C-alpha positions as CSV (number, residue, x, y, z in Angstrom):
1,M,-138.1,-211.5,-14.9
2,K,-135.7,-208.7,-17.0
3,N,-132.4,-209.7,-14.9
4,I,-132.9,-213.5,-15.3
5,S,-133.5,-213.3,-19.0
6,I,-130.4,-211.0,-18.8
7,A,-128.3,-213.2,-16.9
8,L,-129.3,-216.5,-19.1
9,L,-128.4,-214.5,-22.5
10,I,-125.1,-213.8,-21.6
11,L,-124.5,-217.3,-20.7
12,V,-126.1,-218.7,-24.2
13,L,-124.0,-216.1,-26.2
14,L,-121.0,-217.4,-24.3
15,V,-121.6,-220.7,-25.1
16,V,-122.7,-220.5,-29.0
17,G,-119.6,-217.8,-29.6
18,C,-121.0,-214.4,-29.6
19,S,-120.5,-211.7,-27.5
20,N,-120.9,-208.0,-27.9
21,E,-118.7,-204.9,-28.9
22,S,-116.7,-204.6,-25.9
23,G,-114.3,-207.3,-24.5
24,L,-115.1,-209.2,-21.5
25,T,-112.3,-210.3,-20.2
26,D,-110.5,-209.3,-17.1
27,A,-107.6,-211.9,-16.0
28,T,-106.6,-215.2,-17.2
29,K,-103.8,-217.0,-14.8
30,T,-102.6,-220.8,-14.9
31,Q,-102.8,-222.7,-11.4
32,T,-101.7,-226.2,-10.7
33,K,-103.8,-228.5,-8.8
34,E,-103.3,-232.2,-7.6
35,G,-100.7,-232.1,-10.0
36,S,-102.4,-231.0,-12.9
37,T,-102.6,-227.6,-14.8
38,E,-105.5,-225.6,-14.7
39,Q,-106.0,-222.5,-17.0
40,I,-108.8,-220.0,-15.8
41,T,-110.1,-217.1,-17.5
42,K,-112.6,-214.8,-15.8
43,E,-114.8,-212.9,-17.5
44,Q,-116.9,-210.7,-15.8
45,D,-118.8,-213.2,-13.8
46,V,-117.9,-216.1,-16.3
47,K,-115.4,-218.5,-15.4
48,K,-113.8,-221.3,-17.7
49,T,-111.5,-223.5,-16.5
50,S,-109.6,-225.9,-18.7
51,G,-108.3,-229.0,-17.3
52,L,-106.6,-232.5,-18.6
53,I,-110.0,-234.8,-18.7
54,T,-112.8,-231.7,-18.8
55,E,-113.1,-228.2,-19.5
56,K,-115.7,-226.1,-17.5
57,L,-117.4,-222.7,-18.3
58,S,-119.0,-221.5,-15.0
59,F,-121.4,-218.6,-14.6
60,E,-122.5,-217.2,-11.4
61,D,-124.5,-213.7,-10.7
62,E,-127.8,-213.1,-8.0
63,D,-130.3,-214.4,-10.5
64,M,-128.1,-217.6,-11.6
65,S,-125.0,-220.0,-11.2
66,G,-124.5,-222.5,-13.6
67,T,-121.9,-224.8,-14.9
68,I,-121.1,-226.8,-18.3
69,I,-118.8,-229.1,-18.5
70,K,-116.9,-230.6,-21.5
71,N,-115.2,-234.3,-21.5
72,K,-112.5,-234.5,-23.6
73,L,-112.4,-238.0,-23.8
74,T,-116.1,-238.5,-25.3
75,K,-116.8,-235.7,-26.4
76,T,-119.4,-235.1,-24.9
77,A,-121.3,-231.9,-22.6
78,E,-123.5,-231.0,-19.7
79,A,-124.9,-228.3,-18.4
80,K,-126.4,-227.6,-15.0
81,L,-127.9,-224.4,-13.8
82,E,-129.5,-222.8,-11.1
83,M,-132.2,-219.7,-11.9
84,F,-133.0,-217.6,-8.6
85,I,-137.2,-216.3,-8.8
86,P,-137.7,-213.3,-7.2
87,D,-141.2,-212.3,-5.3
88,D,-141.8,-209.9,-8.3
89,V,-141.9,-213.0,-11.1
90,E,-143.9,-214.7,-8.4
91,K,-146.6,-212.2,-8.1
92,M,-146.7,-209.3,-9.8
93,D,-149.7,-206.5,-11.2
94,F,-151.0,-207.0,-14.7
95,L,-154.0,-204.8,-15.4
96,G,-155.0,-204.4,-11.9
97,E,-155.0,-208.4,-11.5
98,E,-152.2,-210.3,-9.5
99,I,-150.8,-213.2,-11.4
100,S,-147.3,-214.9,-11.6
101,A,-145.0,-215.3,-14.4
102,V,-143.0,-218.2,-13.3
103,P,-144.8,-220.8,-15.8
104,M,-143.8,-218.5,-18.4
105,T,-140.5,-217.8,-17.2
106,V,-139.5,-221.4,-16.8
107,N,-140.9,-222.5,-20.5
108,M,-139.4,-220.0,-22.0
109,I,-135.8,-220.4,-20.1
110,C,-135.7,-224.2,-20.9
111,S,-136.7,-224.4,-24.3
112,L,-134.7,-221.4,-25.2
113,F,-131.0,-222.5,-23.0
114,G,-132.3,-225.9,-24.9
115,T,-132.0,-224.5,-28.1
116,A,-128.4,-222.7,-27.3
117,F,-127.2,-226.0,-25.7
118,F,-128.0,-228.8,-28.5
119,N,-128.0,-226.6,-31.8
120,P,-126.0,-223.6,-31.2
121,S,-125.7,-223.3,-34.6
122,A,-129.6,-221.8,-34.9
123,M,-129.1,-219.6,-31.6
124,Q,-125.8,-217.8,-33.4
125,E,-128.1,-217.6,-36.2
126,L,-131.0,-215.9,-34.4
127,T,-128.4,-213.5,-32.0
128,S,-126.0,-212.7,-35.3
129,S,-129.7,-211.1,-36.3
130,G,-129.4,-208.2,-33.8
131,N,-126.4,-206.6,-32.3
132,M,-124.6,-209.8,-31.2
133,T,-121.9,-210.8,-33.7
134,A,-120.8,-214.7,-33.8
135,E,-117.8,-213.5,-35.5
136,S,-116.0,-212.5,-32.1
137,G,-116.6,-215.0,-29.9
138,E,-115.2,-218.6,-29.9
139,N,-118.5,-221.6,-29.8
140,F,-117.4,-223.4,-26.4
141,L,-119.4,-226.5,-27.6
142,E,-117.7,-226.7,-30.5
143,G,-116.7,-229.9,-31.4
144,Y,-118.7,-231.6,-28.7
145,S,-122.0,-233.1,-28.6
146,A,-124.4,-231.9,-25.9
147,T,-126.0,-235.1,-24.0
148,K,-128.0,-233.2,-21.5
149,S,-128.7,-230.1,-19.5
150,E,-130.5,-229.5,-15.7
151,I,-131.5,-226.2,-14.8
152,K,-133.6,-226.2,-11.6
153,F,-135.8,-223.1,-10.5
154,I,-135.6,-221.9,-6.7
155,D,-137.3,-219.5,-4.8
156,K,-135.1,-216.1,-4.0
157,E,-136.3,-215.6,-0.5
158,D,-136.4,-219.0,0.8
159,K,-134.5,-220.8,-1.2
160,K,-137.3,-223.4,-1.9
161,L,-137.4,-225.6,-5.2
162,I,-140.4,-224.3,-7.4
163,A,-139.5,-226.2,-10.5
164,E,-137.3,-228.3,-13.0
165,C,-136.4,-229.2,-16.3
166,T,-133.8,-231.3,-17.8
167,A,-133.9,-231.7,-21.6
168,T,-131.9,-234.1,-23.8
169,G,-132.4,-232.5,-27.5
170,S,-133.1,-228.9,-28.7
171,E,-137.1,-229.9,-29.2
172,W,-139.8,-228.6,-26.9
173,E,-140.7,-232.5,-26.9
174,D,-136.9,-233.3,-25.7
175,I,-137.5,-231.4,-22.3
176,K,-139.3,-233.4,-19.2
177,F,-140.2,-230.5,-16.5
178,N,-140.9,-231.4,-12.6
179,A,-143.1,-228.6,-10.9
180,Y,-143.1,-228.2,-7.2
181,R,-145.6,-225.3,-6.8
182,E,-149.1,-224.8,-8.7
183,Y,-149.5,-221.2,-10.1
184,K,-153.7,-221.0,-11.4
185,N,-153.4,-217.4,-12.2
186,S,-150.4,-217.0,-15.0
187,L,-149.3,-214.9,-17.2
188,F,-151.6,-215.8,-20.7
189,G,-152.4,-219.1,-18.6
190,M,-149.5,-220.9,-19.2
191,V,-148.9,-223.8,-17.5
192,I,-144.7,-224.9,-16.5
193,G,-144.2,-227.8,-18.5
194,K,-146.7,-227.3,-21.3
195,S,-147.0,-225.4,-24.5
196,M,-149.1,-222.9,-25.6
197,E,-151.0,-224.8,-28.0
198,E,-151.4,-227.6,-25.6
199,V,-152.8,-225.2,-23.2
200,E,-155.1,-223.3,-25.2
201,E,-156.8,-227.2,-26.7
202,E,-157.1,-228.0,-22.7
203,V,-159.3,-224.6,-22.0
204,A,-161.2,-225.3,-25.4
205,K,-161.8,-228.8,-24.5
206,E,-163.0,-227.6,-20.7
207,S,-165.2,-225.0,-22.9
208,L,-167.2,-228.0,-24.6
209,S,-169.3,-228.5,-20.6
210,K,-170.7,-224.9,-21.2
211,E,-173.9,-224.0,-23.2
212,I,-173.7,-221.0,-26.2
213,T,-175.6,-218.3,-25.9
214,H,-174.4,-216.2,-27.7
215,L,-171.9,-215.2,-30.7
216,V,-169.5,-212.4,-31.6
217,V,-167.8,-211.6,-35.0
218,S,-164.8,-209.1,-34.8
219,C,-162.3,-207.9,-37.6
220,L,-158.5,-208.8,-36.7
221,S,-155.6,-206.1,-38.0
222,P,-154.4,-206.9,-41.9
223,E,-152.1,-209.7,-42.5
224,N,-149.5,-211.0,-45.2
225,W,-150.1,-214.3,-46.4
226,D,-147.6,-214.8,-48.9
227,A,-144.1,-213.6,-49.9
228,D,-144.9,-210.4,-51.1
229,A,-144.9,-206.9,-49.3
230,D,-148.8,-206.2,-49.0
231,D,-151.4,-207.3,-46.7
232,D,-153.8,-209.9,-48.2
233,G,-156.6,-209.9,-46.0
234,I,-158.0,-210.1,-42.4
235,T,-158.7,-212.6,-39.9
236,L,-162.4,-212.6,-39.0
237,G,-162.4,-214.0,-35.1
238,I,-165.8,-216.3,-34.7
239,A,-166.5,-217.3,-31.1
240,P,-169.6,-218.9,-29.9
241,L,-169.8,-217.6,-26.3
242,S,-171.4,-218.9,-22.8
243,A,-173.6,-216.6,-20.4
244,D,-170.2,-216.0,-18.9
245,N,-168.8,-215.3,-21.8
246,T,-166.2,-218.6,-21.7
247,I,-165.5,-219.0,-25.7
248,V,-167.0,-222.8,-26.2
249,A,-164.6,-224.4,-29.0
250,A,-168.2,-226.7,-30.3
251,E,-168.5,-228.4,-33.2
252,G,-169.9,-226.5,-36.5
253,S,-170.7,-224.6,-38.8
254,I,-169.7,-221.2,-39.7
255,A,-171.6,-218.6,-42.6
256,T,-169.9,-215.0,-43.1
257,K,-170.9,-212.4,-44.9
258,A,-169.3,-208.6,-45.6
259,Y,-170.9,-205.7,-47.4
260,V,-169.6,-202.4,-48.1
261,L,-169.9,-199.7,-45.4
262,E,-172.5,-196.5,-46.0
263,R,-173.0,-193.9,-44.2
264,D,-176.1,-191.9,-44.9
265,E,-175.3,-188.2,-45.9
266,D,-178.5,-186.6,-44.3
267,S,-178.5,-187.9,-41.0
268,W,-174.4,-189.7,-41.2
269,E,-175.5,-192.8,-39.8
270,Y,-174.1,-196.1,-41.0
271,F,-175.5,-198.8,-42.8
272,K,-175.0,-202.1,-44.7
273,G,-174.4,-201.6,-48.7
274,E,-173.8,-203.8,-52.0
275,L,-172.6,-207.5,-50.6
276,V,-169.3,-208.0,-52.0
277,Y,-168.1,-211.3,-49.6
278,T,-169.6,-214.7,-48.9
279,R,-167.6,-217.3,-47.0
280,N,-169.3,-220.4,-45.6
281,V,-166.8,-223.1,-43.3
282,G,-168.0,-226.5,-42.6
283,D,-166.8,-229.2,-40.7
284,L,-165.3,-228.2,-37.8
285,E,-165.4,-231.0,-36.0
286,G,-163.2,-233.4,-33.9
287,E,-159.6,-232.6,-33.3
288,E,-159.0,-230.9,-36.7
289,R,-160.9,-227.9,-35.7
290,F,-158.8,-226.8,-33.0
291,K,-156.5,-225.7,-35.7
292,Y,-158.5,-223.1,-36.0
293,F,-159.3,-222.2,-33.1
294,S,-158.1,-219.7,-30.0
295,N,-159.3,-218.7,-26.6
296,W,-158.7,-215.1,-27.3
297,D,-160.7,-214.9,-30.6
298,G,-162.6,-218.0,-31.1
299,Y,-162.4,-219.5,-34.8
300,R,-160.3,-217.7,-36.8
301,I,-161.6,-217.6,-40.2
302,A,-159.5,-215.9,-43.5
303,L,-161.1,-213.2,-45.4
304,N,-159.0,-212.8,-47.9
305,W,-159.2,-209.5,-50.0
306,D,-158.8,-211.7,-53.4
307,D,-161.9,-213.4,-52.7
308,T,-163.8,-209.6,-52.3
309,E,-166.4,-208.8,-55.5
310,P,-164.9,-205.7,-56.7
311,Y,-167.0,-202.5,-55.8
312,P,-166.7,-198.9,-56.9
313,A,-163.2,-197.2,-55.9
314,D,-165.6,-194.4,-54.4
315,K,-166.8,-196.3,-51.5
316,S,-165.5,-197.2,-48.7
317,N,-162.6,-200.1,-47.9
318,Y,-164.3,-200.7,-45.4
319,G,-167.7,-202.6,-44.6
320,I,-170.0,-204.8,-41.7
321,V,-169.5,-208.4,-41.4
322,Y,-172.7,-210.8,-40.7
323,A,-171.8,-214.2,-38.5
324,T,-173.9,-217.2,-38.1
325,F,-172.9,-220.0,-36.3
326,T,-174.5,-223.2,-36.3
327,T,-174.3,-226.0,-34.4
328,K,-174.0,-230.0,-35.3
329,D,-177.2,-230.0,-33.2
330,G,-178.8,-227.0,-35.3
331,K,-179.0,-224.7,-33.1
332,S,-178.0,-221.0,-35.2
333,F,-176.5,-218.2,-33.2
334,E,-175.9,-215.2,-35.3
335,A,-174.1,-211.9,-34.8
336,K,-172.5,-208.6,-36.9
337,T,-169.3,-206.0,-36.6
338,G,-170.2,-202.8,-34.9
339,D,-171.7,-200.3,-38.0
340,D,-171.1,-196.9,-36.7
341,W,-166.7,-197.0,-37.3
342,E,-164.5,-198.5,-39.5
343,D,-163.1,-201.4,-38.2
344,C,-163.0,-204.4,-40.8
345,Q,-161.0,-203.6,-44.2
346,I,-162.7,-205.3,-46.9
347,R,-160.2,-204.8,-49.6
348,P,-156.8,-203.0,-49.7
349,K,-156.8,-199.4,-49.4
């Protein structure tokens, strides 16, 4: 996948007018073809061909081939690409499990190229923030309106078509996908043609067929939610679980409490101290609740440090969090974070 990404990036940079510090041009020549004059400039594996009516940017290597055609009369441009998918992308080892990176690769490439082709200025801003510079290159699409891009993903070994996407704009909604292979066990659960948000919501809805048996609460890393440089709090993950540990996106309400983490000076055992934070979240219902739900953490509830009651400075900055999830039919499940280590920061350090 790394080689495919590099090949695509090179083409994207040429389209939007970005290059690295070293020049790429090897040679330029002029040839006559059927009464017209074509100027051909070859830049490594990239060839620019200029005719009377069209101008082409072609790219070809072992991972990718493609052509962008500009019509000088209509001032429009179309792109057709082929990406060759190797076996180590179709099947890869991830933490001892065989999974496929094809769905993620297809979705990422279709989205990235769509942005570059239909909205070059946005891609220029993205690339110029790194070591690629927009000043040194020419925007190949300047003065032209992109109308369509087509990308085919082909098995590098057996040459069969895996998937394809056709875009008419830079937004995800402007891309149409066709998948010819199904990947049931894919990286991050991705599905060809579906965004991560769509996949997560589908998985969450499928979980509703399962019965909640227990609850887990976790404290995530500190986060910054405003414009300043300082962290503002942490996110709590409240996960209603089934017997097989599937996170269930059930409707209901959540009550949370945080206590200062104390430790006995004689036994060195931890225990909950003063109650310094309380928050109740109700009405987790309907489609709206999926805005707060993650298949990784369950319901994500913010614990803002500004809402923590002041307590002595010599006490720990960490606490023990208790959570209760109550379903719409009145069933309650309780859990707490670990009380023998410092994992829930409940105020700034």
